[in-house]
C-alpha positions in Angstrom: 129.9 125.7 104.3 126.3 127.2 106.1 123.4 129.0 104.1 121.3 131.4 106.1 117.8 132.2 105.3 115.3 134.6 106.3 111.8 133.8 105.7 109.7 136.9 106.0 106.0 137.8 105.5 107.2 140.3 102.8 111.0 138.7 101.7 113.1 135.5 101.4 116.8 136.6 102.5 119.9 133.3 102.0 123.3 134.1 102.6 126.6 132.2 103.0 129.3 132.0 105.5 132.4 129.6 106.1 131.5 129.7 109.9 129.8 130.9 112.9 132.4 134.2 112.7 132.7 134.6 109.3 131.3 137.2 107.6 127.6 137.0 105.8 129.0 136.7 101.7 126.4 136.6 99.2 123.5 137.4 99.7 120.6 137.8 97.7 116.3 138.6 98.6 113.5 138.4 96.8 110.0 138.5 97.8 108.5 135.5 99.3 106.3 132.6 97.6 103.3 133.0 98.1 101.6 131.5 94.6 101.4 127.0 93.4 102.1 124.4 95.5 102.5 124.9 99.9 106.0 124.1 98.9 106.8 127.5 96.7 109.1 128.9 99.7 111.4 125.6 99.9 111.9 125.6 96.5 112.8 129.5 96.2 115.3 128.6 99.0 116.9 125.7 97.5 116.8 128.0 94.0 118.5 131.2 96.0 120.9 129.3 97.1 122.1 127.8 93.8 122.4 130.7 92.9 124.5 132.6 95.8 126.4 129.8 94.9 127.2 129.8 91.9 127.4 134.1 92.2 130.4 133.2 94.5 132.1 130.4 92.7 131.4 127.6 95.5 130.5 124.3 94.8 126.8 123.7 96.3 127.6 120.2 97.8 129.9 122.7 99.6 126.9 123.2 101.6 126.2 121.3 104.9 123.8 122.9 107.2 121.4 125.7 107.1 119.8 127.9 109.3 116.5 129.0 108.9 114.9 132.4 110.7 111.4 132.4 109.5 107.9 134.3 111.0 106.4 131.6 112.5 103.2 130.5 113.8 105.1 127.2 113.0 103.0 123.2 113.0 105.7 119.7 113.8 104.2 117.2 110.6 106.4 113.8 111.2 108.6 116.2 113.1 109.3 119.0 111.0 108.7 122.4 110.8 105.9 124.2 108.4 105.0 127.4 108.7 101.6 128.6 110.1 102.6 131.8 108.8 99.3 134.5 108.8 101.7 136.9 106.3 102.2 133.6 103.9 99.5 131.1 104.1 96.3 132.2 102.7 93.9 129.4 104.0 94.8 130.7 107.6 92.1 133.7 107.9 90.0 133.0 104.1 90.2 135.5 101.3 89.1 138.7 102.8 92.9 139.1 103.7 94.6 139.1 100.2 96.2 136.4 99.9 96.8 134.6 96.6 97.1 131.2 98.0 94.7 128.6 100.2 97.8 127.2 102.2 97.4 126.4 105.9 100.5 125.7 105.7 104.1 126.2 104.0 106.1 123.1 104.0 109.8 124.3 104.8 111.7 122.3 106.4 111.7 118.3 104.8 112.3 119.8 101.2 115.3 120.9 102.8 116.4 117.8 104.8 116.3 115.4 101.8 119.1 117.8 101.0 121.7 119.7 103.6 122.8 117.2 106.5 122.0 120.0 108.7 118.9 121.7 108.9 117.8 124.3 112.0 114.4 126.0 111.2 113.4 128.8 114.4 110.6 130.8 115.1 112.8 134.6 113.7 112.8 136.5 116.2 113.9 133.4 118.2 116.9 133.2 116.0 117.3 137.8 116.3 117.1 137.3 120.3 120.5 134.3 120.3 122.2 136.8 117.1 121.2 139.9 119.7 122.7 137.7 123.0 125.8 136.8 120.5 126.5 139.6 119.0 124.3 143.2 119.6 122.6 145.0 122.4 121.6 141.9 124.2 125.1 141.2 125.3 126.0 140.0 129.0 122.1 139.7 129.9 120.1 136.8 131.0 116.3 138.0 131.7 115.5 139.3 127.9 113.5 139.8 124.5 113.7 141.0 120.7 111.1 141.8 119.4 110.1 143.1 116.0 107.7 145.8 114.7 107.6 144.8 111.1 104.8 142.8 108.3 103.7 141.3 111.5 105.0 141.8 115.3 106.9 138.8 117.3 108.7 138.3 120.0 112.1 136.4 120.9 112.3 135.8 125.2 114.8 134.3 127.0 114.4 133.5 130.8 117.0 132.9 133.5 119.8 132.6 130.1 117.4 130.1 128.1 115.3 131.2 125.1 111.7 130.3 125.6 111.0 127.9 122.2 107.3 125.8 123.8 105.9 122.7 122.6 106.4 123.7 118.9 108.7 126.7 118.9 105.8 128.9 119.3 107.3 130.8 122.4 107.0 134.1 122.4 104.0 135.2 119.5 102.9 138.2 121.2 101.5 138.8 118.8 99.1 137.4 118.1 97.7 138.7 121.9 95.0 141.5 122.9 96.0 144.8 124.6 92.8 147.2 123.8 89.3 145.7 123.5 88.8 147.0 119.2 85.5 146.9 117.6 86.8 148.0 114.5 86.9 144.5 112.8 90.9 144.0 112.2 91.8 141.4 110.9 94.8 139.1 111.4 95.6 136.8 109.3 95.4 134.1 111.9 92.1 134.7 112.2 91.5 137.1 115.4 90.0 140.6 115.4 91.6 143.1 117.2 95.0 141.8 118.2 98.2 143.5 118.5 99.3 142.2 114.6 95.8 143.1 113.4 96.5 146.3 114.8 99.7 147.5 114.5 101.7 145.4 111.9 102.7 146.6 108.9 100.7 145.2 106.9 97.6 145.4 109.0 98.9 149.4 108.9 98.1 149.5 105.1 95.4 148.1 105.7 93.5 149.6 108.2 94.4 153.0 107.3 94.3 153.2 103.8 98.2 154.3 103.3 101.5 152.5 104.2 102.8 152.6 107.2 106.5 154.0 105.9 104.0 157.1 104.4 101.9 157.6 107.7 105.2 157.3 110.1 106.7 159.7 108.2 103.5 162.2 108.1 102.7 161.9 111.7 106.8 162.7 112.7 106.5 165.7 110.2 104.0 167.5 113.0 100.7 166.0 110.7 98.3 166.5 113.5 95.6 163.2 111.4 98.8 160.8 111.2 100.1 161.5 114.6 97.4 160.7 116.2 97.0 157.2 114.4 100.3 157.1 114.9 100.0 157.4 118.6 97.5 154.7 119.0 99.6 152.6 117.4 102.2 152.9 119.5 100.6 152.8 122.4 99.5 149.2 120.9 103.1 147.5 120.7 103.9 149.8 124.1 101.6 148.3 126.3 102.4 144.1 124.7 106.1 145.4 125.3 105.1 146.2 129.0 103.2 142.8 129.9 106.3 140.9 129.0 109.1 143.4 131.3 106.3 142.9 134.0 105.8 139.1 133.1 109.2 137.8 132.7 111.0 140.6 135.0 112.9 141.7 131.7 116.1 143.7 131.7 116.5 145.4 128.5 114.1 144.4 125.1 115.9 145.1 122.0 114.0 146.1 118.5 114.2 145.7 114.7 111.5 145.1 112.1 111.3 147.0 108.7 108.6 149.7 110.5 110.2 150.0 114.0 113.6 150.5 112.5 113.0 152.9 109.6 111.4 155.5 112.1 112.9 154.6 115.8 113.2 158.1 116.8 110.3 158.5 116.4 108.2 155.5 118.4 111.4 154.5 120.3 110.6 157.3 123.2 106.6 156.4 122.9 107.3 152.9 123.3 109.2 153.7 126.0 106.8 155.9 127.7 104.5 153.0 127.6 107.0 150.9 129.8 108.5 154.1 132.6 106.8 154.3 135.3 104.5 151.7 135.8 105.2 149.2 138.8 108.3 150.6 139.2 109.5 147.5 140.5 109.6 145.7 137.6 110.0 149.0 135.2 112.5 150.3 137.0 116.0 150.8 134.4 114.9 148.3 132.0 115.2 150.0 128.9 114.0 149.5 125.0 116.9 149.5 122.8 117.6 149.7 118.7 119.0 146.4 118.1 122.5 146.4 117.8 122.6 144.5 114.8 120.8 147.4 113.2 118.9 146.0 109.7 121.0 143.1 109.2 119.5 141.2 112.3 117.3 139.3 110.4 120.8 137.8 108.4 123.0 137.1 110.9 119.5 135.3 112.9 120.2 132.6 110.7 123.3 132.3 111.6 123.6 132.5 115.5 121.0 129.6 115.0 124.5 127.2 113.8 126.6 127.7 115.9 
């Protein structure tokens, strides 16, 4: 049996599967642990695996491999992944971000590796990219990307048929790039002022505008002028980031997911596509931004894709 773990800045979800081609069963999800010691997320995962096994009548000892699809960035300590994640680790940007801990990293891989024979931890966008290439909207494409617009903003990149990882598995952190000049003081959890995630991440939207992203985009779609102005500006930020990826890596298609995008995809997708269309046609002609083929299950299947 395999355990599939999806770690986000907002929630942790655990499912089980008998093989890479078997359906996911027994999903449990709860808010990501952010208090106590910095192994709290790993402790939470171990507990959730045991709870799912108990619910499904499965012996926990039968779990021999675990795939972890996690928001990043990562740091490696003694060869094991720890999360240096702005929306989980409060010590990175300090108290002004409002997180209830002072962690610089969250230990994840080492506690799991002590119990399970095989553990693989990858950035959630890289894992989602693999799932979308295997089962979703990126099948058959060698030059493509998956982008998530959620609590944070992340990207998984594939060039010439190979997923890009980088020295610590952090390739694709375009959410911490800069695409506009900004003097608003928008603070990202990584410590940057005015990067993409600071301006447009779901957590940052609530900080900047005093209302959840869902409320802002719902109002914009209903025609509220003030909300529409803000939403259009947010789509320009994300759209320019995606355009930069297309022309830098000569991509064919980008698949999109994440809660901010998914719940408002009919409104935001044409606005994002407009930031790509017509600019530098030799590189952008025919490039499509598409909803994730796995829909709102992409995070769950991302972890399973790591265990092929």
